[in-house]
PyMOL Python script that loads the backbone (N, CA, C, O; Angstrom):
from pymol import cmd

cmd.read_pdbstr("""\
ATOM      1  N   MET A   1       8.989   6.589   5.040  1.00  0.00           N
ATOM      2  CA  MET A   1       9.361   5.530   4.125  1.00  0.00           C
ATOM      3  C   MET A   1      10.620   5.965   3.374  1.00  0.00           C
ATOM      4  O   MET A   1      10.566   6.231   2.173  1.00  0.00           O
ATOM      5  N   THR A   2      11.730   6.036   4.066  1.00  0.00           N
ATOM      6  CA  THR A   2      12.963   6.478   3.437  1.00  0.00           C
ATOM      7  C   THR A   2      13.857   5.323   3.038  1.00  0.00           C
ATOM      8  O   THR A   2      14.676   5.479   2.133  1.00  0.00           O
ATOM      9  N   ASP A   3      13.735   4.176   3.674  1.00  0.00           N
ATOM     10  CA  ASP A   3      14.535   3.008   3.343  1.00  0.00           C
ATOM     11  C   ASP A   3      13.740   2.147   2.370  1.00  0.00           C
ATOM     12  O   ASP A   3      12.670   1.641   2.708  1.00  0.00           O
ATOM     13  N   TYR A   4      14.272   1.984   1.156  1.00  0.00           N
ATOM     14  CA  TYR A   4      13.543   1.262   0.119  1.00  0.00           C
ATOM     15  C   TYR A   4      13.915  -0.213   0.059  1.00  0.00           C
ATOM     16  O   TYR A   4      13.698  -0.854  -0.970  1.00  0.00           O
ATOM     17  N   SER A   5      14.466  -0.763   1.125  1.00  0.00           N
ATOM     18  CA  SER A   5      14.879  -2.160   1.104  1.00  0.00           C
ATOM     19  C   SER A   5      13.701  -3.118   1.158  1.00  0.00           C
ATOM     20  O   SER A   5      13.814  -4.256   0.703  1.00  0.00           O
ATOM     21  N   ASP A   6      12.580  -2.682   1.703  1.00  0.00           N
ATOM     22  CA  ASP A   6      11.428  -3.572   1.797  1.00  0.00           C
ATOM     23  C   ASP A   6      10.175  -2.873   1.275  1.00  0.00           C
ATOM     24  O   ASP A   6       9.187  -2.708   1.990  1.00  0.00           O
ATOM     25  N   VAL A   7      10.245  -2.472   0.019  1.00  0.00           N
ATOM     26  CA  VAL A   7       9.150  -1.779  -0.644  1.00  0.00           C
ATOM     27  C   VAL A   7       8.402  -2.786  -1.506  1.00  0.00           C
ATOM     28  O   VAL A   7       9.010  -3.642  -2.148  1.00  0.00           O
ATOM     29  N   ILE A   8       7.084  -2.674  -1.513  1.00  0.00           N
ATOM     30  CA  ILE A   8       6.263  -3.589  -2.306  1.00  0.00           C
ATOM     31  C   ILE A   8       5.378  -2.793  -3.260  1.00  0.00           C
ATOM     32  O   ILE A   8       5.163  -1.594  -3.079  1.00  0.00           O
ATOM     33  N   ASN A   9       4.868  -3.488  -4.284  1.00  0.00           N
ATOM     34  CA  ASN A   9       4.007  -2.828  -5.256  1.00  0.00           C
ATOM     35  C   ASN A   9       2.542  -2.945  -4.839  1.00  0.00           C
ATOM     36  O   ASN A   9       2.221  -3.563  -3.825  1.00  0.00           O
ATOM     37  N   ALA A  10       1.667  -2.347  -5.630  1.00  0.00           N
ATOM     38  CA  ALA A  10       0.238  -2.309  -5.306  1.00  0.00           C
ATOM     39  C   ALA A  10      -0.381  -3.710  -5.280  1.00  0.00           C
ATOM     40  O   ALA A  10      -1.228  -3.991  -4.432  1.00  0.00           O
ATOM     41  N   ARG A  11       0.017  -4.564  -6.170  1.00  0.00           N
ATOM     42  CA  ARG A  11      -0.549  -5.922  -6.201  1.00  0.00           C
ATOM     43  C   ARG A  11      -0.263  -6.661  -4.887  1.00  0.00           C
ATOM     44  O   ARG A  11      -1.148  -7.303  -4.321  1.00  0.00           O
ATOM     45  N   GLU A  12       0.977  -6.563  -4.414  1.00  0.00           N
ATOM     46  CA  GLU A  12       1.360  -7.224  -3.163  1.00  0.00           C
ATOM     47  C   GLU A  12       0.667  -6.582  -1.962  1.00  0.00           C
ATOM     48  O   GLU A  12       0.229  -7.281  -1.048  1.00  0.00           O
ATOM     49  N   ALA A  13       0.568  -5.251  -1.964  1.00  0.00           N
ATOM     50  CA  ALA A  13      -0.111  -4.558  -0.867  1.00  0.00           C
ATOM     51  C   ALA A  13      -1.580  -4.967  -0.801  1.00  0.00           C
ATOM     52  O   ALA A  13      -2.114  -5.210   0.281  1.00  0.00           O
ATOM     53  N   ALA A  14      -2.228  -5.042  -1.957  1.00  0.00           N
ATOM     54  CA  ALA A  14      -3.633  -5.453  -2.004  1.00  0.00           C
ATOM     55  C   ALA A  14      -3.791  -6.885  -1.490  1.00  0.00           C
ATOM     56  O   ALA A  14      -4.734  -7.189  -0.760  1.00  0.00           O
ATOM     57  N   ARG A  15      -2.868  -7.754  -1.872  1.00  0.00           N
ATOM     58  CA  ARG A  15      -2.930  -9.150  -1.423  1.00  0.00           C
ATOM     59  C   ARG A  15      -2.807  -9.230   0.098  1.00  0.00           C
ATOM     60  O   ARG A  15      -3.580  -9.939   0.743  1.00  0.00           O
ATOM     61  N   ILE A  16      -1.856  -8.519   0.668  1.00  0.00           N
ATOM     62  CA  ILE A  16      -1.648  -8.540   2.115  1.00  0.00           C
ATOM     63  C   ILE A  16      -2.870  -8.006   2.847  1.00  0.00           C
ATOM     64  O   ILE A  16      -3.256  -8.537   3.888  1.00  0.00           O
ATOM     65  N   LEU A  17      -3.480  -6.956   2.303  1.00  0.00           N
ATOM     66  CA  LEU A  17      -4.634  -6.337   2.951  1.00  0.00           C
ATOM     67  C   LEU A  17      -5.947  -7.057   2.656  1.00  0.00           C
ATOM     68  O   LEU A  17      -6.970  -6.768   3.277  1.00  0.00           O
ATOM     69  N   GLY A  18      -5.918  -7.989   1.713  1.00  0.00           N
ATOM     70  CA  GLY A  18      -7.138  -8.698   1.350  1.00  0.00           C
ATOM     71  C   GLY A  18      -8.104  -7.833   0.568  1.00  0.00           C
ATOM     72  O   GLY A  18      -9.319  -7.953   0.722  1.00  0.00           O
ATOM     73  N   LEU A  19      -7.562  -6.952  -0.280  1.00  0.00           N
ATOM     74  CA  LEU A  19      -8.365  -6.027  -1.072  1.00  0.00           C
ATOM     75  C   LEU A  19      -8.138  -6.267  -2.558  1.00  0.00           C
ATOM     76  O   LEU A  19      -7.149  -6.883  -2.956  1.00  0.00           O
ATOM     77  N   THR A  20      -9.058  -5.777  -3.366  1.00  0.00           N
ATOM     78  CA  THR A  20      -8.799  -5.732  -4.804  1.00  0.00           C
ATOM     79  C   THR A  20      -7.939  -4.503  -5.074  1.00  0.00           C
ATOM     80  O   THR A  20      -7.863  -3.601  -4.240  1.00  0.00           O
ATOM     81  N   LYS A  21      -7.288  -4.464  -6.240  1.00  0.00           N
ATOM     82  CA  LYS A  21      -6.466  -3.300  -6.567  1.00  0.00           C
ATOM     83  C   LYS A  21      -7.311  -2.039  -6.669  1.00  0.00           C
ATOM     84  O   LYS A  21      -6.848  -0.960  -6.299  1.00  0.00           O
ATOM     85  N   SER A  22      -8.540  -2.150  -7.161  1.00  0.00           N
ATOM     86  CA  SER A  22      -9.376  -0.950  -7.282  1.00  0.00           C
ATOM     87  C   SER A  22      -9.780  -0.421  -5.902  1.00  0.00           C
ATOM     88  O   SER A  22      -9.836   0.792  -5.699  1.00  0.00           O
ATOM     89  N   THR A  23     -10.064  -1.322  -4.949  1.00  0.00           N
ATOM     90  CA  THR A  23     -10.373  -0.883  -3.586  1.00  0.00           C
ATOM     91  C   THR A  23      -9.145  -0.246  -2.952  1.00  0.00           C
ATOM     92  O   THR A  23      -9.257   0.764  -2.258  1.00  0.00           O
ATOM     93  N   LEU A  24      -7.984  -0.825  -3.184  1.00  0.00           N
ATOM     94  CA  LEU A  24      -6.743  -0.241  -2.672  1.00  0.00           C
ATOM     95  C   LEU A  24      -6.556   1.167  -3.232  1.00  0.00           C
ATOM     96  O   LEU A  24      -6.183   2.079  -2.493  1.00  0.00           O
ATOM     97  N   GLN A  25      -6.808   1.355  -4.520  1.00  0.00           N
ATOM     98  CA  GLN A  25      -6.653   2.674  -5.132  1.00  0.00           C
ATOM     99  C   GLN A  25      -7.619   3.683  -4.512  1.00  0.00           C
ATOM    100  O   GLN A  25      -7.255   4.842  -4.317  1.00  0.00           O
ATOM    101  N   ARG A  26      -8.833   3.261  -4.203  1.00  0.00           N
ATOM    102  CA  ARG A  26      -9.787   4.166  -3.551  1.00  0.00           C
ATOM    103  C   ARG A  26      -9.305   4.536  -2.154  1.00  0.00           C
ATOM    104  O   ARG A  26      -9.446   5.685  -1.735  1.00  0.00           O
ATOM    105  N   ARG A  27      -8.740   3.577  -1.432  1.00  0.00           N
ATOM    106  CA  ARG A  27      -8.244   3.860  -0.080  1.00  0.00           C
ATOM    107  C   ARG A  27      -7.004   4.747  -0.109  1.00  0.00           C
ATOM    108  O   ARG A  27      -6.790   5.546   0.803  1.00  0.00           O
ATOM    109  N   ILE A  28      -6.196   4.612  -1.144  1.00  0.00           N
ATOM    110  CA  ILE A  28      -5.055   5.513  -1.316  1.00  0.00           C
ATOM    111  C   ILE A  28      -5.574   6.935  -1.522  1.00  0.00           C
ATOM    112  O   ILE A  28      -5.092   7.871  -0.885  1.00  0.00           O
ATOM    113  N   ALA A  29      -6.559   7.098  -2.412  1.00  0.00           N
ATOM    114  CA  ALA A  29      -7.120   8.417  -2.709  1.00  0.00           C
ATOM    115  C   ALA A  29      -7.749   9.045  -1.471  1.00  0.00           C
ATOM    116  O   ALA A  29      -7.727  10.265  -1.309  1.00  0.00           O
ATOM    117  N   ALA A  30      -8.317   8.202  -0.588  1.00  0.00           N
ATOM    118  CA  ALA A  30      -8.943   8.704   0.639  1.00  0.00           C
ATOM    119  C   ALA A  30      -7.922   8.976   1.738  1.00  0.00           C
ATOM    120  O   ALA A  30      -8.271   9.526   2.783  1.00  0.00           O
ATOM    121  N   GLY A  31      -6.666   8.599   1.515  1.00  0.00           N
ATOM    122  CA  GLY A  31      -5.625   8.828   2.512  1.00  0.00           C
ATOM    123  C   GLY A  31      -5.577   7.785   3.604  1.00  0.00           C
ATOM    124  O   GLY A  31      -4.942   8.002   4.635  1.00  0.00           O
ATOM    125  N   VAL A  32      -6.235   6.656   3.402  1.00  0.00           N
ATOM    126  CA  VAL A  32      -6.292   5.600   4.414  1.00  0.00           C
ATOM    127  C   VAL A  32      -5.048   4.708   4.362  1.00  0.00           C
ATOM    128  O   VAL A  32      -4.587   4.213   5.390  1.00  0.00           O
ATOM    129  N   VAL A  33      -4.519   4.512   3.167  1.00  0.00           N
ATOM    130  CA  VAL A  33      -3.346   3.646   2.993  1.00  0.00           C
ATOM    131  C   VAL A  33      -2.156   4.516   2.590  1.00  0.00           C
ATOM    132  O   VAL A  33      -2.199   5.179   1.554  1.00  0.00           O
ATOM    133  N   PRO A  34      -1.089   4.519   3.404  1.00  0.00           N
ATOM    134  CA  PRO A  34       0.085   5.333   3.079  1.00  0.00           C
ATOM    135  C   PRO A  34       0.904   4.722   1.943  1.00  0.00           C
ATOM    136  O   PRO A  34       1.114   3.510   1.898  1.00  0.00           O
ATOM    137  N   CYS A  35       1.361   5.570   1.031  1.00  0.00           N
ATOM    138  CA  CYS A  35       2.175   5.089  -0.084  1.00  0.00           C
ATOM    139  C   CYS A  35       3.000   6.232  -0.647  1.00  0.00           C
ATOM    140  O   CYS A  35       2.867   7.382  -0.230  1.00  0.00           O
ATOM    141  N   ARG A  36       3.840   5.897  -1.585  1.00  0.00           N
ATOM    142  CA  ARG A  36       4.610   6.872  -2.341  1.00  0.00           C
ATOM    143  C   ARG A  36       4.355   6.585  -3.813  1.00  0.00           C
ATOM    144  O   ARG A  36       4.132   5.440  -4.207  1.00  0.00           O
ATOM    145  N   LYS A  37       4.390   7.643  -4.621  1.00  0.00           N
ATOM    146  CA  LYS A  37       4.225   7.482  -6.060  1.00  0.00           C
ATOM    147  C   LYS A  37       5.577   7.731  -6.703  1.00  0.00           C
ATOM    148  O   LYS A  37       6.218   8.751  -6.448  1.00  0.00           O
ATOM    149  N   LEU A  38       6.003   6.801  -7.534  1.00  0.00           N
ATOM    150  CA  LEU A  38       7.268   6.970  -8.236  1.00  0.00           C
ATOM    151  C   LEU A  38       7.126   8.070  -9.279  1.00  0.00           C
ATOM    152  O   LEU A  38       6.032   8.296  -9.795  1.00  0.00           O
ATOM    153  N   PRO A  39       8.219   8.757  -9.594  1.00  0.00           N
ATOM    154  CA  PRO A  39       8.144   9.847 -10.562  1.00  0.00           C
ATOM    155  C   PRO A  39       7.779   9.348 -11.962  1.00  0.00           C
ATOM    156  O   PRO A  39       7.959   8.179 -12.301  1.00  0.00           O
ATOM    157  N   GLY A  40       7.276  10.255 -12.734  1.00  0.00           N
ATOM    158  CA  GLY A  40       6.952   9.943 -14.124  1.00  0.00           C
ATOM    159  C   GLY A  40       5.458  10.014 -14.378  1.00  0.00           C
ATOM    160  O   GLY A  40       4.647  10.006 -13.451  1.00  0.00           O
ATOM    161  N   ARG A  41       5.121  10.082 -15.632  1.00  0.00           N
ATOM    162  CA  ARG A  41       3.720  10.196 -16.034  1.00  0.00           C
ATOM    163  C   ARG A  41       2.906   9.006 -15.567  1.00  0.00           C
ATOM    164  O   ARG A  41       1.754   9.167 -15.164  1.00  0.00           O
ATOM    165  N   LEU A  42       3.473   7.830 -15.613  1.00  0.00           N
ATOM    166  CA  LEU A  42       2.785   6.614 -15.200  1.00  0.00           C
ATOM    167  C   LEU A  42       3.353   6.076 -13.896  1.00  0.00           C
ATOM    168  O   LEU A  42       3.381   4.864 -13.681  1.00  0.00           O
ATOM    169  N   GLY A  43       3.804   6.971 -13.026  1.00  0.00           N
ATOM    170  CA  GLY A  43       4.446   6.572 -11.772  1.00  0.00           C
ATOM    171  C   GLY A  43       3.643   5.544 -10.995  1.00  0.00           C
ATOM    172  O   GLY A  43       2.444   5.705 -10.769  1.00  0.00           O
ATOM    173  N   GLN A  44       4.314   4.507 -10.600  1.00  0.00           N
ATOM    174  CA  GLN A  44       3.708   3.406  -9.856  1.00  0.00           C
ATOM    175  C   GLN A  44       3.657   3.742  -8.373  1.00  0.00           C
ATOM    176  O   GLN A  44       4.550   4.413  -7.856  1.00  0.00           O
ATOM    177  N   PHE A  45       2.617   3.278  -7.686  1.00  0.00           N
ATOM    178  CA  PHE A  45       2.552   3.426  -6.243  1.00  0.00           C
ATOM    179  C   PHE A  45       3.397   2.337  -5.602  1.00  0.00           C
ATOM    180  O   PHE A  45       3.357   1.183  -6.030  1.00  0.00           O
ATOM    181  N   VAL A  46       4.162   2.698  -4.577  1.00  0.00           N
ATOM    182  CA  VAL A  46       4.935   1.731  -3.810  1.00  0.00           C
ATOM    183  C   VAL A  46       4.606   1.911  -2.333  1.00  0.00           C
ATOM    184  O   VAL A  46       4.224   2.995  -1.894  1.00  0.00           O
ATOM    185  N   PHE A  47       4.762   0.832  -1.580  1.00  0.00           N
ATOM    186  CA  PHE A  47       4.322   0.782  -0.196  1.00  0.00           C
ATOM    187  C   PHE A  47       5.412   0.193   0.675  1.00  0.00           C
ATOM    188  O   PHE A  47       6.181  -0.659   0.230  1.00  0.00           O
ATOM    189  N   ASP A  48       5.477   0.645   1.914  1.00  0.00           N
ATOM    190  CA  ASP A  48       6.381   0.071   2.893  1.00  0.00           C
ATOM    191  C   ASP A  48       5.716  -1.202   3.448  1.00  0.00           C
ATOM    192  O   ASP A  48       4.616  -1.146   3.997  1.00  0.00           O
ATOM    193  N   ARG A  49       6.389  -2.330   3.299  1.00  0.00           N
ATOM    194  CA  ARG A  49       5.797  -3.611   3.716  1.00  0.00           C
ATOM    195  C   ARG A  49       5.371  -3.587   5.189  1.00  0.00           C
ATOM    196  O   ARG A  49       4.299  -4.089   5.528  1.00  0.00           O
ATOM    197  N   ALA A  50       6.194  -3.013   6.061  1.00  0.00           N
ATOM    198  CA  ALA A  50       5.875  -2.988   7.492  1.00  0.00           C
ATOM    199  C   ALA A  50       4.590  -2.205   7.763  1.00  0.00           C
ATOM    200  O   ALA A  50       3.779  -2.615   8.594  1.00  0.00           O
ATOM    201  N   GLU A  51       4.400  -1.083   7.069  1.00  0.00           N
ATOM    202  CA  GLU A  51       3.180  -0.297   7.253  1.00  0.00           C
ATOM    203  C   GLU A  51       1.949  -1.068   6.779  1.00  0.00           C
ATOM    204  O   GLU A  51       0.903  -1.041   7.428  1.00  0.00           O
ATOM    205  N   ILE A  52       2.078  -1.747   5.656  1.00  0.00           N
ATOM    206  CA  ILE A  52       0.947  -2.517   5.115  1.00  0.00           C
ATOM    207  C   ILE A  52       0.621  -3.692   6.037  1.00  0.00           C
ATOM    208  O   ILE A  52      -0.548  -3.971   6.304  1.00  0.00           O
ATOM    209  N   GLU A  53       1.653  -4.377   6.521  1.00  0.00           N
ATOM    210  CA  GLU A  53       1.405  -5.493   7.441  1.00  0.00           C
ATOM    211  C   GLU A  53       0.772  -5.003   8.742  1.00  0.00           C
ATOM    212  O   GLU A  53      -0.056  -5.701   9.326  1.00  0.00           O
ATOM    213  N   HIS A  54       1.151  -3.813   9.198  1.00  0.00           N
ATOM    214  CA  HIS A  54       0.544  -3.229  10.399  1.00  0.00           C
ATOM    215  C   HIS A  54      -0.945  -2.935  10.155  1.00  0.00           C
ATOM    216  O   HIS A  54      -1.786  -3.230  11.005  1.00  0.00           O
ATOM    217  N   LEU A  55      -1.261  -2.358   9.000  1.00  0.00           N
ATOM    218  CA  LEU A  55      -2.667  -2.107   8.662  1.00  0.00           C
ATOM    219  C   LEU A  55      -3.461  -3.408   8.577  1.00  0.00           C
ATOM    220  O   LEU A  55      -4.609  -3.467   9.017  1.00  0.00           O
ATOM    221  N   ALA A  56      -2.855  -4.442   8.017  1.00  0.00           N
ATOM    222  CA  ALA A  56      -3.529  -5.741   7.918  1.00  0.00           C
ATOM    223  C   ALA A  56      -3.783  -6.334   9.297  1.00  0.00           C
ATOM    224  O   ALA A  56      -4.835  -6.928   9.532  1.00  0.00           O
ATOM    225  N   ALA A  57      -2.830  -6.178  10.207  1.00  0.00           N
ATOM    226  CA  ALA A  57      -2.997  -6.682  11.574  1.00  0.00           C
ATOM    227  C   ALA A  57      -4.107  -5.928  12.294  1.00  0.00           C
ATOM    228  O   ALA A  57      -4.891  -6.530  13.028  1.00  0.00           O
ATOM    229  N   GLU A  58      -4.180  -4.604  12.088  1.00  0.00           N
ATOM    230  CA  GLU A  58      -5.251  -3.816  12.701  1.00  0.00           C
ATOM    231  C   GLU A  58      -6.607  -4.252  12.153  1.00  0.00           C
ATOM    232  O   GLU A  58      -7.583  -4.361  12.896  1.00  0.00           O
ATOM    233  N   LYS A  59      -6.654  -4.498  10.850  1.00  0.00           N
ATOM    234  CA  LYS A  59      -7.898  -4.929  10.216  1.00  0.00           C
ATOM    235  C   LYS A  59      -8.352  -6.278  10.781  1.00  0.00           C
ATOM    236  O   LYS A  59      -9.549  -6.509  10.949  1.00  0.00           O
ATOM    237  N   ALA A  60      -7.401  -7.165  11.072  1.00  0.00           N
ATOM    238  CA  ALA A  60      -7.724  -8.495  11.572  1.00  0.00           C
ATOM    239  C   ALA A  60      -8.259  -8.470  13.001  1.00  0.00           C
ATOM    240  O   ALA A  60      -8.993  -9.372  13.404  1.00  0.00           O
ATOM    241  N   THR A  61      -7.896  -7.443  13.769  1.00  0.00           N
ATOM    242  CA  THR A  61      -8.338  -7.378  15.170  1.00  0.00           C
ATOM    243  C   THR A  61      -9.684  -6.687  15.333  1.00  0.00           C
ATOM    244  O   THR A  61     -10.221  -6.643  16.440  1.00  0.00           O
ATOM    245  N   ARG A  62     -10.234  -6.152  14.263  1.00  0.00           N
ATOM    246  CA  ARG A  62     -11.547  -5.485  14.356  1.00  0.00           C
ATOM    247  C   ARG A  62     -12.663  -6.481  14.370  1.00  0.00           C
ATOM    248  O   ARG A  62     -13.831  -6.098  14.444  1.00  0.00           O
TER     249      ARG A  62
END
""", "prot")
cmd.dss("prot")
cmd.show_as("cartoon", "prot")
cmd.util.cbc("prot")
cmd.orient("prot")
């Protein structure tokens, strides 16, 4: 995730995946959802839209 042109926040990632933000946070902690944390004490998680859409497509085919 080096190109930040199509980066989304946790709310958008949760919406695409059909999850609540708390479920998304648990999946991040488990290493299931790839993300980056912005620097700082309250650093926000950011996600690559293509990776999240790929995970959503995999979820839909199960």
